[in-house]
C-alpha positions as a Python dict, from the first residue, in 0.01 Angstrom:
ca = {
    (1, 'M'): (0, 0, 0),
    (2, 'C'): (219, 264, 108),
    (3, 'L'): (404, 237, -307),
    (4, 'I'): (-7, 399, -429),
    (5, 'C'): (19, 660, -80),
    (6, 'E'): (369, 774, -283),
    (7, 'T'): (144, 874, -571),
    (8, 'F'): (-177, 961, -451),
    (9, 'P'): (-226, 1344, -420),
    (10, 'G'): (-185, 1485, -110),
    (11, 'A'): (-149, 1116, 7),
    (12, 'E'): (59, 1042, 312),
    (13, 'V'): (263, 815, 456),
    (14, 'V'): (375, 866, 856),
    (15, 'D'): (548, 599, 1015),
    (16, 'M'): (426, 543, 1399),
    (17, 'P'): (530, 370, 1748),
    (18, 'G'): (404, 29, 1602),
    (19, 'L'): (206, 134, 1322),
    (20, 'I'): (214, 254, 990),
    (21, 'A'): (-7, 465, 753),
    (22, 'A'): (-47, 507, 436),
    (23, 'W'): (-294, 770, 412),
    (24, 'C'): (-459, 869, 91),
    (25, 'N'): (-749, 1069, 240),
    (26, 'T'): (-1029, 915, -24),
    (27, 'Q'): (-1368, 832, 45),
    (28, 'S'): (-1260, 444, 55),
    (29, 'P'): (-1112, 341, 315),
    (30, 'F'): (-937, 94, 125),
    (31, 'L'): (-669, 311, 58),
    (32, 'N'): (-696, 516, 422),
    (33, 'S'): (-464, 196, 541),
    (34, 'I'): (-292, 190, 903),
    (35, 'Q'): (-135, -123, 986),
    (36, 'L'): (82, -323, 1298),
    (37, 'A'): (486, -232, 1185),
    (38, 'T'): (550, -477, 1419),
    (39, 'P'): (455, -771, 1601),
    (40, 'V'): (260, -731, 1966),
    (41, 'A'): (468, -765, 2326),
    (42, 'D'): (215, -741, 2520),
    (43, 'E'): (-31, -578, 2681),
    (44, 'Q'): (134, -250, 2791),
    (45, 'D'): (280, -278, 2372),
    (46, 'L'): (-160, -290, 2280),
    (47, 'E'): (-256, -9, 2496),
    (48, 'R'): (48, 175, 2384),
    (49, 'R'): (-72, 99, 2000),
    (50, 'A'): (-382, 198, 2040),
    (51, 'A'): (-402, 527, 2203),
    (52, 'S'): (-153, 639, 1867),
    (53, 'L'): (-421, 506, 1714),
    (54, 'A'): (-677, 745, 1785),
    (55, 'G'): (-417, 995, 1810),
    (56, 'Y'): (-379, 955, 1493),
    (57, 'L'): (-765, 903, 1341),
    (58, 'K'): (-862, 1176, 1540),
    (59, 'G'): (-795, 1412, 1334),
    (60, 'K'): (-946, 1295, 1003),
    (61, 'E'): (-1289, 1267, 899),
    (62, 'K'): (-1207, 1050, 554),
    (63, 'P'): (-1298, 610, 686),
    (64, 'P'): (-1022, 411, 738),
    (65, 'L'): (-878, 110, 783),
    (66, 'F'): (-708, -18, 1026),
    (67, 'V'): (-542, -376, 951),
    (68, 'A'): (-427, -568, 1229),
    (69, 'C'): (-270, -940, 1205),
    (70, 'R'): (-374, -1265, 1401),
    (71, 'E'): (1, -1357, 1421),
    (72, 'W'): (126, -1030, 1554),
    (73, 'M'): (-65, -1074, 1836),
    (74, 'P'): (-11, -1315, 2145),
    (75, 'E'): (-301, -1553, 2122),
    (76, 'A'): (-429, -1365, 2526),
    (77, 'L'): (-411, -1036, 2385),
    (78, 'R'): (-694, -1097, 2114),
    (79, 'E'): (-982, -1063, 2280),
    (80, 'R'): (-853, -774, 2431),
    (81, 'A'): (-684, -632, 2121),
    (82, 'E'): (-1117, -571, 2051),
    (83, 'A'): (-1186, -322, 2388),
    (84, 'A'): (-842, -176, 2301),
    (85, 'F'): (-895, -119, 1947),
    (86, 'A'): (-1268, 43, 2021),
    (87, 'R'): (-1108, 300, 2221),
    (88, 'A'): (-1007, 466, 1880),
    (89, 'G'): (-1360, 426, 1780),
    (90, 'L'): (-1248, 57, 1589),
    (91, 'K'): (-1483, -173, 1521),
    (92, 'A'): (-1383, -528, 1336),
    (93, 'V'): (-1598, -573, 981),
    (94, 'M'): (-1413, -792, 776),
    (95, 'T'): (-1107, -1158, 828),
    (96, 'L'): (-884, -1132, 532),
    (97, 'T'): (-573, -1386, 458),
    (98, 'G'): (-274, -1335, 389),
    (99, 'M'): (-189, -1633, 85),
    (100, 'A'): (39, -1676, -169),
    (101, 'A'): (234, -1910, -456),
    (102, 'D'): (522, -1949, -599),
    (103, 'E'): (354, -2125, -869),
    (104, 'L'): (-27, -2162, -1011),
    (105, 'A'): (-228, -2518, -1072),
    (106, 'A'): (-331, -2531, -1382),
    (107, 'A'): (-620, -2315, -1515),
    (108, 'R'): (-982, -2393, -1514),
    (109, 'G'): (-1103, -2169, -1822),
    (110, 'G'): (-1376, -1933, -1748),
    (111, 'D'): (-1285, -1691, -1980),
    (112, 'S'): (-1353, -1806, -2328),
    (113, 'D'): (-1607, -1542, -2409),
    (114, 'L'): (-1380, -1287, -2273),
    (115, 'E'): (-1256, -979, -2392),
    (116, 'W'): (-959, -857, -2178),
    (117, 'R'): (-903, -466, -2164),
    (118, 'K'): (-555, -321, -2027),
    (119, 'V'): (-629, -63, -1771),
    (120, 'S'): (-451, 204, -1921),
    (121, 'D'): (-696, 521, -2003),
    (122, 'Q'): (-1001, 670, -1813),
    (123, 'E'): (-1254, 365, -1931),
    (124, 'T'): (-1059, 142, -1777),
    (125, 'R'): (-978, 248, -1522),
    (126, 'N'): (-1322, 394, -1434),
    (127, 'Q'): (-1491, 4, -1517),
    (128, 'L'): (-1203, -159, -1280),
    (129, 'A'): (-1321, 114, -988),
    (130, 'D'): (-1725, 21, -1105),
    (131, 'I'): (-1675, -307, -1073),
    (132, 'N'): (-1529, -308, -682),
    (133, 'A'): (-1744, -53, -596),
    (134, 'A'): (-2054, -284, -713),
    (135, 'A'): (-1882, -619, -561),
    (136, 'Y'): (-1787, -391, -235),
    (137, 'G'): (-2108, -233, -181),
    (138, 'I'): (-1907, 119, -211),
    (139, 'T'): (-2045, 394, -374),
    (140, 'G'): (-1841, 429, -774),
    (141, 'E'): (-1788, 770, -689),
    (142, 'S'): (-1569, 712, -368),
    (143, 'M'): (-1416, 403, -536),
    (144, 'R'): (-1331, 591, -865),
    (145, 'E'): (-1149, 853, -612),
    (146, 'A'): (-953, 592, -485),
    (147, 'L'): (-808, 330, -794),
    (148, 'A'): (-918, 613, -1114),
    (149, 'L'): (-656, 818, -1084),
    (150, 'P'): (-419, 820, -1344),
    (151, 'E'): (-147, 911, -1091),
    (152, 'I'): (-148, 538, -939),
    (153, 'W'): (-67, 342, -1182),
    (154, 'T'): (313, 313, -1288),
    (155, 'K'): (441, 95, -1452),
    (156, 'K'): (470, -90, -1105),
    (157, 'F'): (50, -121, -1166),
    (158, 'D'): (-141, -321, -1373),
    (159, 'G'): (-452, -450, -1480),
    (160, 'Y'): (-747, -574, -1697),
    (161, 'V'): (-1075, -602, -1723),
    (162, 'G'): (-1271, -862, -1862),
    (163, 'C'): (-1570, -723, -2069),
    (164, 'L'): (-1888, -1016, -2139),
    (165, 'A'): (-2109, -889, -2471),
    (166, 'G'): (-1897, -546, -2399),
    (167, 'E'): (-2036, -473, -2019),
    (168, 'A'): (-1704, -419, -1780),
    (169, 'I'): (-1806, -714, -1556),
    (170, 'T'): (-1467, -871, -1347),
    (171, 'A'): (-1153, -636, -1293),
    (172, 'A'): (-823, -727, -1110),
    (173, 'A'): (-459, -495, -1020),
    (174, 'V'): (-100, -620, -979),
    (175, 'M'): (144, -419, -835),
    (176, 'E'): (523, -496, -768),
    (177, 'L'): (597, -559, -381),
    (178, 'H'): (865, -739, -257),
    (179, 'G'): (1035, -942, -486),
    (180, 'A'): (685, -1079, -517),
    (181, 'L'): (343, -947, -770),
    (182, 'H'): (72, -901, -517),
    (183, 'V'): (-282, -924, -670),
    (184, 'M'): (-552, -674, -569),
    (185, 'C'): (-847, -524, -690),
    (186, 'V'): (-1039, -867, -764),
    (187, 'A'): (-1454, -788, -832),
    (188, 'T'): (-1716, -953, -1085),
    (189, 'M'): (-2000, -819, -1065),
    (190, 'P'): (-2271, -984, -845),
    (191, 'E'): (-2498, -1126, -1129),
    (192, 'H'): (-2177, -1248, -1304),
    (193, 'R'): (-1990, -1458, -1009),
    (194, 'R'): (-1913, -1820, -978),
    (195, 'K'): (-1834, -1859, -1295),
    (196, 'G'): (-1426, -1850, -1318),
    (197, 'Y'): (-1389, -1504, -1470),
    (198, 'A'): (-1189, -1381, -1122),
    (199, 'E'): (-943, -1672, -1196),
    (200, 'A'): (-988, -1555, -1530),
    (201, 'V'): (-890, -1176, -1476),
    (202, 'V'): (-690, -1263, -1225),
    (203, 'R'): (-420, -1485, -1423),
    (204, 'R'): (-420, -1225, -1695),
    (205, 'S'): (-346, -945, -1519),
    (206, 'L'): (-42, -1221, -1333),
    (207, 'A'): (29, -1359, -1640),
    (208, 'A'): (107, -927, -1805),
    (209, 'M'): (313, -802, -1501),
    (210, 'S'): (517, -1152, -1558),
    (211, 'E'): (586, -1060, -1943),
    (212, 'V'): (796, -755, -1748),
    (213, 'T'): (918, -886, -1438),
    (214, 'G'): (984, -1252, -1489),
    (215, 'P'): (819, -1527, -1327),
    (216, 'A'): (769, -1452, -937),
    (217, 'R'): (585, -1524, -629),
    (218, 'T'): (259, -1401, -637),
    (219, 'T'): (65, -1306, -304),
    (220, 'L'): (-286, -1163, -189),
    (221, 'H'): (-478, -1070, 82),
    (222, 'A'): (-864, -1273, 49),
    (223, 'T'): (-1192, -1220, 128),
    (224, 'E'): (-1316, -1534, 302),
    (225, 'A'): (-1604, -1551, 24),
    (226, 'G'): (-1309, -1560, -243),
    (227, 'K'): (-1053, -1773, -4),
    (228, 'P'): (-1197, -2144, -157),
    (229, 'G'): (-1130, -2014, -496),
    (230, 'Y'): (-723, -1906, -429),
    (231, 'L'): (-677, -2192, -227),
    (232, 'R'): (-808, -2405, -546),
    (233, 'M'): (-578, -2206, -781),
    (234, 'G'): (-283, -2290, -561),
    (235, 'Y'): (-240, -2012, -335),
    (236, 'R'): (-154, -2153, 33),
    (237, 'E'): (-244, -1946, 330),
    (238, 'T'): (45, -1824, 531),
    (239, 'A'): (-162, -1521, 784),
    (240, 'T'): (-460, -1377, 898),
    (241, 'F'): (-591, -977, 903),
    (242, 'T'): (-845, -788, 1136),
    (243, 'G'): (-989, -542, 1003),
    (244, 'Y'): (-1139, -261, 1156),
    (245, 'M'): (-1395, 85, 1108),
    (246, 'R'): (-1520, 326, 1241),
    (247, 'S'): (-1777, 208, 1495),
    (248, 'N'): (-1999, 455, 1363),
    (249, 'S'): (-1922, 359, 986),
}
């Protein structure tokens, strides 16, 4: 997220004790991200970070997404973490699974009826944003603000939109990240799900980026709904993350 933030107008990357914020100042919480920077040591450390988080968010009007790695939290503190982050005005709203694959399993099909469009102009950027907005229940305006700006689509950030009978129905993006290809913004219009289109657009986007970078390990963060499909593609689970948003949102 920091790589996107670096190119986003008016954004900031802030290091705090035990936390890092990549704040793009958009209406989409996915681009106003705060994360644990290191594992939590003990209850005192947890409370320090929660206080730091509350202080940082105090002056922020746009919606945040705080992401905490479960494996970085001592088991005895995991339930207490909910209360600690609640004091920062946040509640747990989603579970994400970190996943990685050194090599993907054979494709299952699902793309023979799709027309591919590289995300290369304002129309395709808008299409990728709108598909993600429909998939995740976020307004199209806020998602376009987050994903459709030309500035964030650099050589290290690429993607594809899949169209069916001229209608844009599925999309994904890939970013170079720490020597791997990180998959993100994967979404399919609700009426076209469970047909293999998400897998097809992920593979298409990875193949295109691999032509530039060469073969590489791939990583992603999967929702609970998306995780079974990624497991079939050959991804393995590496970590679990809890996503927190404002309790009044």
